[in-house]
N, CA, C and O atoms as a Maestro MAE file, in Angstrom:
{
 s_m_m2io_version
 :::
 2.0.0
}

f_m_ct {
 s_m_title
 :::
 protein
 m_atom[260] {
  # First column is atom index #
  i_m_mmod_type
  r_m_x_coord
  r_m_y_coord
  r_m_z_coord
  i_m_residue_number
  s_m_chain_name
  s_m_pdb_residue_name
  s_m_pdb_atom_name
  i_m_atomic_number
  :::
  1 25 -3.242 -7.589 2.290 1 A "MET " " N  " 7
  2 3 -4.576 -7.057 0.997 1 A "MET " " CA " 6
  3 2 -4.924 -7.922 -0.128 1 A "MET " " C  " 6
  4 15 -3.998 -8.556 -0.632 1 A "MET " " O  " 8
  5 25 -6.142 -8.062 -0.625 2 A "SER " " N  " 7
  6 3 -6.457 -8.388 -1.589 2 A "SER " " CA " 6
  7 2 -7.600 -8.162 -2.736 2 A "SER " " C  " 6
  8 15 -8.212 -7.095 -2.681 2 A "SER " " O  " 8
  9 25 -7.828 -8.801 -3.448 3 A "LEU " " N  " 7
  10 3 -8.741 -8.268 -4.709 3 A "LEU " " CA " 6
  11 2 -10.059 -7.958 -4.139 3 A "LEU " " C  " 6
  12 15 -10.991 -7.295 -4.595 3 A "LEU " " O  " 8
  13 25 -9.905 -8.643 -2.949 4 A "ARG " " N  " 7
  14 3 -11.702 -8.571 -2.498 4 A "ARG " " CA " 6
  15 2 -11.168 -7.291 -1.606 4 A "ARG " " C  " 6
  16 15 -10.990 -6.515 -2.545 4 A "ARG " " O  " 8
  17 25 -10.972 -6.898 -0.994 5 A "ASP " " N  " 7
  18 3 -10.804 -5.594 -0.019 5 A "ASP " " CA " 6
  19 2 -11.029 -4.593 -1.042 5 A "ASP " " C  " 6
  20 15 -10.853 -3.474 -0.560 5 A "ASP " " O  " 8
  21 25 -11.454 -4.548 -2.661 6 A "TRP " " N  " 7
  22 3 -11.038 -2.993 -3.334 6 A "TRP " " CA " 6
  23 2 -12.600 -3.212 -3.844 6 A "TRP " " C  " 6
  24 15 -12.893 -4.279 -4.383 6 A "TRP " " O  " 8
  25 25 -13.387 -2.391 -3.699 7 A "ASP " " N  " 7
  26 3 -14.524 -2.091 -4.542 7 A "ASP " " CA " 6
  27 2 -14.140 -1.548 -6.044 7 A "ASP " " C  " 6
  28 15 -13.662 -0.435 -6.264 7 A "ASP " " O  " 8
  29 25 -14.436 -2.533 -7.030 8 A "ILE " " N  " 7
  30 3 -14.551 -2.551 -8.621 8 A "ILE " " CA " 6
  31 2 -15.208 -1.737 -9.638 8 A "ILE " " C  " 6
  32 15 -16.079 -2.203 -10.372 8 A "ILE " " O  " 8
  33 25 -14.938 -0.930 -9.673 9 A "VAL " " N  " 7
  34 3 -16.245 -0.042 -10.591 9 A "VAL " " CA " 6
  35 2 -15.536 0.102 -12.255 9 A "VAL " " C  " 6
  36 15 -14.593 0.863 -12.471 9 A "VAL " " O  " 8
  37 25 -16.151 -0.733 -13.306 10 A "GLY " " N  " 7
  38 3 -15.437 -0.762 -14.596 10 A "GLY " " CA " 6
  39 2 -14.184 -0.668 -14.553 10 A "GLY " " C  " 6
  40 15 -13.615 -1.721 -14.267 10 A "GLY " " O  " 8
  41 25 -13.411 0.393 -14.771 11 A "HIS " " N  " 7
  42 3 -11.839 0.241 -14.902 11 A "HIS " " CA " 6
  43 2 -11.446 1.290 -14.253 11 A "HIS " " C  " 6
  44 15 -10.657 2.149 -14.646 11 A "HIS " " O  " 8
  45 25 -12.332 1.185 -12.640 12 A "MET " " N  " 7
  46 3 -11.453 1.553 -11.421 12 A "MET " " CA " 6
  47 2 -11.674 0.789 -9.951 12 A "MET " " C  " 6
  48 15 -12.618 0.085 -9.594 12 A "MET " " O  " 8
  49 25 -10.640 1.124 -9.331 13 A "ALA " " N  " 7
  50 3 -10.714 0.203 -8.185 13 A "ALA " " CA " 6
  51 2 -10.775 1.318 -6.828 13 A "ALA " " C  " 6
  52 15 -9.845 2.101 -6.632 13 A "ALA " " O  " 8
  53 25 -12.064 1.267 -5.887 14 A "LEU " " N  " 7
  54 3 -11.824 2.347 -5.197 14 A "LEU " " CA " 6
  55 2 -11.174 1.538 -3.376 14 A "LEU " " C  " 6
  56 15 -11.367 0.326 -3.272 14 A "LEU " " O  " 8
  57 25 -10.674 2.063 -2.486 15 A "ARG " " N  " 7
  58 3 -10.479 1.617 -1.284 15 A "ARG " " CA " 6
  59 2 -9.847 2.265 -0.184 15 A "ARG " " C  " 6
  60 15 -8.872 3.013 -0.242 15 A "ARG " " O  " 8
  61 25 -10.774 1.754 1.272 16 A "GLN " " N  " 7
  62 3 -10.250 3.156 1.914 16 A "GLN " " CA " 6
  63 2 -8.771 2.587 2.464 16 A "GLN " " C  " 6
  64 15 -8.632 1.368 2.571 16 A "GLN " " O  " 8
  65 25 -7.628 3.523 2.823 17 A "VAL " " N  " 7
  66 3 -5.977 3.122 3.095 17 A "VAL " " CA " 6
  67 2 -5.682 3.986 4.258 17 A "VAL " " C  " 6
  68 15 -4.905 4.909 4.016 17 A "VAL " " O  " 8
  69 25 -6.117 3.895 5.436 18 A "ASN " " N  " 7
  70 3 -5.360 4.490 6.558 18 A "ASN " " CA " 6
  71 2 -6.811 5.987 6.583 18 A "ASN " " C  " 6
  72 15 -6.386 7.121 6.803 18 A "ASN " " O  " 8
  73 25 -8.358 5.812 6.353 19 A "GLY " " N  " 7
  74 3 -8.458 7.527 5.742 19 A "GLY " " CA " 6
  75 2 -8.405 7.950 5.393 19 A "GLY " " C  " 6
  76 15 -8.748 9.057 5.807 19 A "GLY " " O  " 8
  77 25 -7.770 7.791 3.723 20 A "LYS " " N  " 7
  78 3 -7.854 7.878 2.446 20 A "LYS " " CA " 6
  79 2 -8.055 7.345 1.648 20 A "LYS " " C  " 6
  80 15 -7.314 6.362 1.601 20 A "LYS " " O  " 8
  81 25 -8.995 7.425 0.526 21 A "GLN " " N  " 7
  82 3 -9.457 6.434 -0.472 21 A "GLN " " CA " 6
  83 2 -8.223 6.745 -1.401 21 A "GLN " " C  " 6
  84 15 -7.683 7.814 -1.685 21 A "GLN " " O  " 8
  85 25 -7.963 5.464 -1.773 22 A "ILE " " N  " 7
  86 3 -7.435 5.246 -2.638 22 A "ILE " " CA " 6
  87 2 -7.715 5.481 -4.531 22 A "ILE " " C  " 6
  88 15 -8.414 6.488 -4.644 22 A "ILE " " O  " 8
  89 25 -7.511 5.103 -5.424 23 A "MET " " N  " 7
  90 3 -8.385 4.896 -6.872 23 A "MET " " CA " 6
  91 2 -7.209 4.427 -7.645 23 A "MET " " C  " 6
  92 15 -6.130 4.994 -7.818 23 A "MET " " O  " 8
  93 25 -7.731 3.001 -8.180 24 A "ILE " " N  " 7
  94 3 -6.929 2.914 -8.533 24 A "ILE " " CA " 6
  95 2 -7.469 2.592 -10.608 24 A "ILE " " C  " 6
  96 15 -8.578 2.218 -10.989 24 A "ILE " " O  " 8
  97 25 -6.403 2.868 -11.386 25 A "THR " " N  " 7
  98 3 -7.105 2.328 -13.061 25 A "THR " " CA " 6
  99 2 -6.505 1.677 -13.747 25 A "THR " " C  " 6
  100 15 -5.991 0.826 -13.022 25 A "THR " " O  " 8
  101 25 -6.360 1.595 -14.254 26 A "PRO " " N  " 7
  102 3 -5.080 0.173 -14.925 26 A "PRO " " CA " 6
  103 2 -4.306 0.999 -15.765 26 A "PRO " " C  " 6
  104 15 -3.541 0.186 -16.284 26 A "PRO " " O  " 8
  105 25 -4.047 2.034 -16.190 27 A "GLY " " N  " 7
  106 3 -3.220 2.421 -16.817 27 A "GLY " " CA " 6
  107 2 -2.330 1.795 -17.501 27 A "GLY " " C  " 6
  108 15 -2.677 1.329 -18.586 27 A "GLY " " O  " 8
  109 25 -1.161 1.651 -17.109 28 A "GLY " " N  " 7
  110 3 -0.383 0.950 -18.848 28 A "GLY " " CA " 6
  111 2 -0.397 -0.234 -18.696 28 A "GLY " " C  " 6
  112 15 0.310 -1.042 -19.298 28 A "GLY " " O  " 8
  113 25 -1.624 -0.579 -17.448 29 A "PHE " " N  " 7
  114 3 -1.384 -2.455 -17.018 29 A "PHE " " CA " 6
  115 2 -1.698 -2.931 -17.914 29 A "PHE " " C  " 6
  116 15 -1.405 -2.506 -19.031 29 A "PHE " " O  " 8
  117 25 -2.475 -4.082 -17.667 30 A "THR " " N  " 7
  118 3 -3.171 -5.294 -19.025 30 A "THR " " CA " 6
  119 2 -4.115 -4.942 -18.338 30 A "THR " " C  " 6
  120 15 -5.091 -5.508 -18.830 30 A "THR " " O  " 8
  121 25 -4.562 -4.102 -17.141 31 A "GLY " " N  " 7
  122 3 -5.914 -4.665 -16.548 31 A "GLY " " CA " 6
  123 2 -6.023 -4.152 -14.679 31 A "GLY " " C  " 6
  124 15 -5.044 -4.067 -13.936 31 A "GLY " " O  " 8
  125 25 -7.252 -3.917 -14.342 32 A "ILE " " N  " 7
  126 3 -7.297 -3.236 -12.938 32 A "ILE " " CA " 6
  127 2 -6.842 -4.241 -11.568 32 A "ILE " " C  " 6
  128 15 -6.661 -3.896 -10.401 32 A "ILE " " O  " 8
  129 25 -6.724 -5.784 -12.281 33 A "GLU " " N  " 7
  130 3 -6.066 -6.195 -11.225 33 A "GLU " " CA " 6
  131 2 -4.203 -6.631 -11.199 33 A "GLU " " C  " 6
  132 15 -3.581 -7.214 -10.311 33 A "GLU " " O  " 8
  133 25 -3.888 -6.286 -12.038 34 A "ALA " " N  " 7
  134 3 -2.923 -6.041 -12.415 34 A "ALA " " CA " 6
  135 2 -2.133 -4.843 -11.394 34 A "ALA " " C  " 6
  136 15 -1.268 -4.919 -10.521 34 A "ALA " " O  " 8
  137 25 -3.011 -3.590 -12.076 35 A "ALA " " N  " 7
  138 3 -2.657 -2.440 -11.348 35 A "ALA " " CA " 6
  139 2 -2.743 -2.020 -10.057 35 A "ALA " " C  " 6
  140 15 -2.224 -1.001 -9.602 35 A "ALA " " O  " 8
  141 25 -3.649 -3.107 -9.259 36 A "ILE " " N  " 7
  142 3 -4.010 -3.270 -7.492 36 A "ILE " " CA " 6
  143 2 -2.597 -3.975 -7.618 36 A "ILE " " C  " 6
  144 15 -1.673 -3.185 -7.428 36 A "ILE " " O  " 8
  145 25 -2.271 -5.079 -7.851 37 A "LYS " " N  " 7
  146 3 -1.424 -6.435 -7.304 37 A "LYS " " CA " 6
  147 2 0.042 -5.056 -7.617 37 A "LYS " " C  " 6
  148 15 0.860 -4.941 -6.704 37 A "LYS " " O  " 8
  149 25 0.122 -4.643 -8.196 38 A "ASP " " N  " 7
  150 3 1.091 -3.502 -8.329 38 A "ASP " " CA " 6
  151 2 1.572 -2.060 -7.305 38 A "ASP " " C  " 6
  152 15 2.551 -1.377 -7.009 38 A "ASP " " O  " 8
  153 25 0.057 -2.209 -7.040 39 A "TRP " " N  " 7
  154 3 -0.293 -0.385 -5.490 39 A "TRP " " CA " 6
  155 2 0.413 -1.107 -4.914 39 A "TRP " " C  " 6
  156 15 1.470 -0.718 -4.418 39 A "TRP " " O  " 8
  157 25 -0.293 -3.147 -4.802 40 A "GLU " " N  " 7
  158 3 0.082 -3.833 -3.604 40 A "GLU " " CA " 6
  159 2 0.958 -3.963 -2.825 40 A "GLU " " C  " 6
  160 15 0.852 -3.885 -1.601 40 A "GLU " " O  " 8
  161 25 2.113 -4.219 -3.567 41 A "ALA " " N  " 7
  162 3 3.794 -4.571 -3.744 41 A "ALA " " CA " 6
  163 2 4.235 -2.556 -3.690 41 A "ALA " " C  " 6
  164 15 5.343 -2.347 -3.197 41 A "ALA " " O  " 8
  165 25 3.917 -2.032 -3.875 42 A "ARG " " N  " 7
  166 3 4.335 -1.088 -3.638 42 A "ARG " " CA " 6
  167 2 4.131 -0.226 -2.326 42 A "ARG " " C  " 6
  168 15 4.689 0.785 -1.901 42 A "ARG " " O  " 8
  169 25 3.384 -0.813 -1.982 43 A "GLU " " N  " 7
  170 3 2.592 -0.597 0.112 43 A "GLU " " CA " 6
  171 2 2.956 -1.225 0.341 43 A "GLU " " C  " 6
  172 15 3.403 -0.767 1.393 43 A "GLU " " O  " 8
  173 25 3.393 -2.467 0.308 44 A "ALA " " N  " 7
  174 3 4.416 -3.817 1.219 44 A "ALA " " CA " 6
  175 2 5.329 -2.602 1.319 44 A "ALA " " C  " 6
  176 15 4.988 -1.738 2.126 44 A "ALA " " O  " 8
  177 25 6.373 -2.425 0.656 45 A "VAL " " N  " 7
  178 3 7.493 -2.237 0.157 45 A "VAL " " CA " 6
  179 2 7.862 -0.898 1.012 45 A "VAL " " C  " 6
  180 15 8.957 -0.802 1.565 45 A "VAL " " O  " 8
  181 25 6.876 0.127 1.086 46 A "ARG " " N  " 7
  182 3 6.735 1.435 1.585 46 A "ARG " " CA " 6
  183 2 6.182 1.360 3.516 46 A "ARG " " C  " 6
  184 15 6.276 2.320 4.281 46 A "ARG " " O  " 8
  185 25 5.866 0.552 3.736 47 A "GLN " " N  " 7
  186 3 5.058 0.009 5.184 47 A "GLN " " CA " 6
  187 2 6.414 -1.038 5.973 47 A "GLN " " C  " 6
  188 15 6.782 -0.840 7.131 47 A "GLN " " O  " 8
  189 25 7.027 -2.174 5.031 48 A "ARG " " N  " 7
  190 3 7.843 -2.484 5.719 48 A "ARG " " CA " 6
  191 2 9.447 -1.376 5.858 48 A "ARG " " C  " 6
  192 15 10.147 -1.626 6.840 48 A "ARG " " O  " 8
  193 25 10.008 -0.083 4.770 49 A "GLN " " N  " 7
  194 3 10.276 0.992 5.212 49 A "GLN " " CA " 6
  195 2 10.390 1.877 6.215 49 A "GLN " " C  " 6
  196 15 11.411 2.294 6.763 49 A "GLN " " O  " 8
  197 25 9.056 2.175 6.446 50 A "SER " " N  " 7
  198 3 8.706 2.559 7.161 50 A "SER " " CA " 6
  199 2 8.440 2.380 8.910 50 A "SER " " C  " 6
  200 15 8.393 3.148 9.871 50 A "SER " " O  " 8
  201 25 8.288 0.738 8.656 51 A "VAL " " N  " 7
  202 3 8.523 0.079 9.901 51 A "VAL " " CA " 6
  203 2 10.446 -0.518 10.215 51 A "VAL " " C  " 6
  204 15 10.897 -1.053 11.228 51 A "VAL " " O  " 8
  205 25 10.868 -0.305 9.466 52 A "GLU " " N  " 7
  206 3 12.358 -0.504 9.891 52 A "GLU " " CA " 6
  207 2 12.730 0.266 10.028 52 A "GLU " " C  " 6
  208 15 13.828 -0.074 10.469 52 A "GLU " " O  " 8
  209 25 12.712 2.060 9.993 53 A "GLU " " N  " 7
  210 3 12.302 3.669 10.068 53 A "GLU " " CA " 6
  211 2 11.820 3.544 11.196 53 A "GLU " " C  " 6
  212 15 12.571 4.033 12.039 53 A "GLU " " O  " 8
  213 25 11.217 3.260 11.470 54 A "LEU " " N  " 7
  214 3 10.528 3.241 13.452 54 A "LEU " " CA " 6
  215 2 11.895 2.684 14.091 54 A "LEU " " C  " 6
  216 15 12.755 3.392 14.614 54 A "LEU " " O  " 8
  217 25 11.927 1.587 13.983 55 A "GLY " " N  " 7
  218 3 12.454 -0.012 14.835 55 A "GLY " " CA " 6
  219 2 13.871 1.015 14.761 55 A "GLY " " C  " 6
  220 15 14.333 1.317 15.862 55 A "GLY " " O  " 8
  221 25 14.573 1.557 13.551 56 A "LYS " " N  " 7
  222 3 15.856 2.536 13.995 56 A "LYS " " CA " 6
  223 2 15.787 3.268 15.115 56 A "LYS " " C  " 6
  224 15 16.410 3.116 16.165 56 A "LYS " " O  " 8
  225 25 14.835 4.228 14.765 57 A "LEU " " N  " 7
  226 3 14.580 5.256 15.953 57 A "LEU " " CA " 6
  227 2 14.449 4.813 17.426 57 A "LEU " " C  " 6
  228 15 14.991 5.363 18.385 57 A "LEU " " O  " 8
  229 25 13.659 3.751 17.453 58 A "VAL " " N  " 7
  230 3 13.221 3.192 18.829 58 A "VAL " " CA " 6
  231 2 14.806 2.896 19.849 58 A "VAL " " C  " 6
  232 15 15.306 3.266 20.911 58 A "VAL " " O  " 8
  233 25 15.068 2.110 18.840 59 A "ASN " " N  " 7
  234 3 16.729 1.643 19.150 59 A "ASN " " CA " 6
  235 2 17.644 2.612 19.707 59 A "ASN " " C  " 6
  236 15 18.120 2.754 20.833 59 A "ASN " " O  " 8
  237 25 17.746 3.159 18.762 60 A "ALA " " N  " 7
  238 3 18.924 4.380 19.112 60 A "ALA " " CA " 6
  239 2 18.165 4.708 20.419 60 A "ALA " " C  " 6
  240 15 18.619 4.113 21.396 60 A "ALA " " O  " 8
  241 25 17.098 5.531 20.660 61 A "ALA " " N  " 7
  242 3 17.097 5.932 22.271 61 A "ALA " " CA " 6
  243 2 16.692 4.875 22.838 61 A "ALA " " C  " 6
  244 15 16.119 5.188 23.882 61 A "ALA " " O  " 8
  245 25 16.710 2.992 22.558 62 A "LEU " " N  " 7
  246 3 16.972 2.783 23.415 62 A "LEU " " CA " 6
  247 2 18.193 3.096 24.335 62 A "LEU " " C  " 6
  248 15 18.257 3.557 25.474 62 A "LEU " " O  " 8
  249 25 19.273 2.627 23.319 63 A "ASP " " N  " 7
  250 3 20.533 2.615 23.107 63 A "ASP " " CA " 6
  251 2 20.951 3.668 24.491 63 A "ASP " " C  " 6
  252 15 21.793 3.311 25.316 63 A "ASP " " O  " 8
  253 25 20.332 4.794 24.567 64 A "ARG " " N  " 7
  254 3 20.266 6.269 24.867 64 A "ARG " " CA " 6
  255 2 20.610 6.111 26.128 64 A "ARG " " C  " 6
  256 15 21.483 6.685 26.780 64 A "ARG " " O  " 8
  257 25 19.553 4.959 26.544 65 A "MET " " N  " 7
  258 3 18.647 5.294 27.825 65 A "MET " " CA " 6
  259 2 20.066 4.534 29.501 65 A "MET " " C  " 6
  260 15 19.726 4.615 30.681 65 A "MET " " O  " 8
  :::
 }
 m_bond[259] {
  # First column is bond index #
  i_m_from
  i_m_to
  i_m_order
  :::
  1 1 2 1
  2 2 3 1
  3 3 4 2
  4 3 5 1
  5 5 6 1
  6 6 7 1
  7 7 8 2
  8 7 9 1
  9 9 10 1
  10 10 11 1
  11 11 12 2
  12 11 13 1
  13 13 14 1
  14 14 15 1
  15 15 16 2
  16 15 17 1
  17 17 18 1
  18 18 19 1
  19 19 20 2
  20 19 21 1
  21 21 22 1
  22 22 23 1
  23 23 24 2
  24 23 25 1
  25 25 26 1
  26 26 27 1
  27 27 28 2
  28 27 29 1
  29 29 30 1
  30 30 31 1
  31 31 32 2
  32 31 33 1
  33 33 34 1
  34 34 35 1
  35 35 36 2
  36 35 37 1
  37 37 38 1
  38 38 39 1
  39 39 40 2
  40 39 41 1
  41 41 42 1
  42 42 43 1
  43 43 44 2
  44 43 45 1
  45 45 46 1
  46 46 47 1
  47 47 48 2
  48 47 49 1
  49 49 50 1
  50 50 51 1
  51 51 52 2
  52 51 53 1
  53 53 54 1
  54 54 55 1
  55 55 56 2
  56 55 57 1
  57 57 58 1
  58 58 59 1
  59 59 60 2
  60 59 61 1
  61 61 62 1
  62 62 63 1
  63 63 64 2
  64 63 65 1
  65 65 66 1
  66 66 67 1
  67 67 68 2
  68 67 69 1
  69 69 70 1
  70 70 71 1
  71 71 72 2
  72 71 73 1
  73 73 74 1
  74 74 75 1
  75 75 76 2
  76 75 77 1
  77 77 78 1
  78 78 79 1
  79 79 80 2
  80 79 81 1
  81 81 82 1
  82 82 83 1
  83 83 84 2
  84 83 85 1
  85 85 86 1
  86 86 87 1
  87 87 88 2
  88 87 89 1
  89 89 90 1
  90 90 91 1
  91 91 92 2
  92 91 93 1
  93 93 94 1
  94 94 95 1
  95 95 96 2
  96 95 97 1
  97 97 98 1
  98 98 99 1
  99 99 100 2
  100 99 101 1
  101 101 102 1
  102 102 103 1
  103 103 104 2
  104 103 105 1
  105 105 106 1
  106 106 107 1
  107 107 108 2
  108 107 109 1
  109 109 110 1
  110 110 111 1
  111 111 112 2
  112 111 113 1
  113 113 114 1
  114 114 115 1
  115 115 116 2
  116 115 117 1
  117 117 118 1
  118 118 119 1
  119 119 120 2
  120 119 121 1
  121 121 122 1
  122 122 123 1
  123 123 124 2
  124 123 125 1
  125 125 126 1
  126 126 127 1
  127 127 128 2
  128 127 129 1
  129 129 130 1
  130 130 131 1
  131 131 132 2
  132 131 133 1
  133 133 134 1
  134 134 135 1
  135 135 136 2
  136 135 137 1
  137 137 138 1
  138 138 139 1
  139 139 140 2
  140 139 141 1
  141 141 142 1
  142 142 143 1
  143 143 144 2
  144 143 145 1
  145 145 146 1
  146 146 147 1
  147 147 148 2
  148 147 149 1
  149 149 150 1
  150 150 151 1
  151 151 152 2
  152 151 153 1
  153 153 154 1
  154 154 155 1
  155 155 156 2
  156 155 157 1
  157 157 158 1
  158 158 159 1
  159 159 160 2
  160 159 161 1
  161 161 162 1
  162 162 163 1
  163 163 164 2
  164 163 165 1
  165 165 166 1
  166 166 167 1
  167 167 168 2
  168 167 169 1
  169 169 170 1
  170 170 171 1
  171 171 172 2
  172 171 173 1
  173 173 174 1
  174 174 175 1
  175 175 176 2
  176 175 177 1
  177 177 178 1
  178 178 179 1
  179 179 180 2
  180 179 181 1
  181 181 182 1
  182 182 183 1
  183 183 184 2
  184 183 185 1
  185 185 186 1
  186 186 187 1
  187 187 188 2
  188 187 189 1
  189 189 190 1
  190 190 191 1
  191 191 192 2
  192 191 193 1
  193 193 194 1
  194 194 195 1
  195 195 196 2
  196 195 197 1
  197 197 198 1
  198 198 199 1
  199 199 200 2
  200 199 201 1
  201 201 202 1
  202 202 203 1
  203 203 204 2
  204 203 205 1
  205 205 206 1
  206 206 207 1
  207 207 208 2
  208 207 209 1
  209 209 210 1
  210 210 211 1
  211 211 212 2
  212 211 213 1
  213 213 214 1
  214 214 215 1
  215 215 216 2
  216 215 217 1
  217 217 218 1
  218 218 219 1
  219 219 220 2
  220 219 221 1
  221 221 222 1
  222 222 223 1
  223 223 224 2
  224 223 225 1
  225 225 226 1
  226 226 227 1
  227 227 228 2
  228 227 229 1
  229 229 230 1
  230 230 231 1
  231 231 232 2
  232 231 233 1
  233 233 234 1
  234 234 235 1
  235 235 236 2
  236 235 237 1
  237 237 238 1
  238 238 239 1
  239 239 240 2
  240 239 241 1
  241 241 242 1
  242 242 243 1
  243 243 244 2
  244 243 245 1
  245 245 246 1
  246 246 247 1
  247 247 248 2
  248 247 249 1
  249 249 250 1
  250 250 251 1
  251 251 252 2
  252 251 253 1
  253 253 254 1
  254 254 255 1
  255 255 256 2
  256 255 257 1
  257 257 258 1
  258 258 259 1
  259 259 260 2
  :::
 }
}
């Protein structure tokens, strides 16, 4: 993901992710770019954990075969 994937309007950034609209505001960050980078870092961790969980389920299913 990169900043060019976001529609930045004033102090708000918008993006569609998996059919959901994500809206980011600076909040406690120094700027909208820092808020976007933080969200992207947290989203990458969430996706990695989700894939790891799926992998464990697939491995368990294959072990039962």
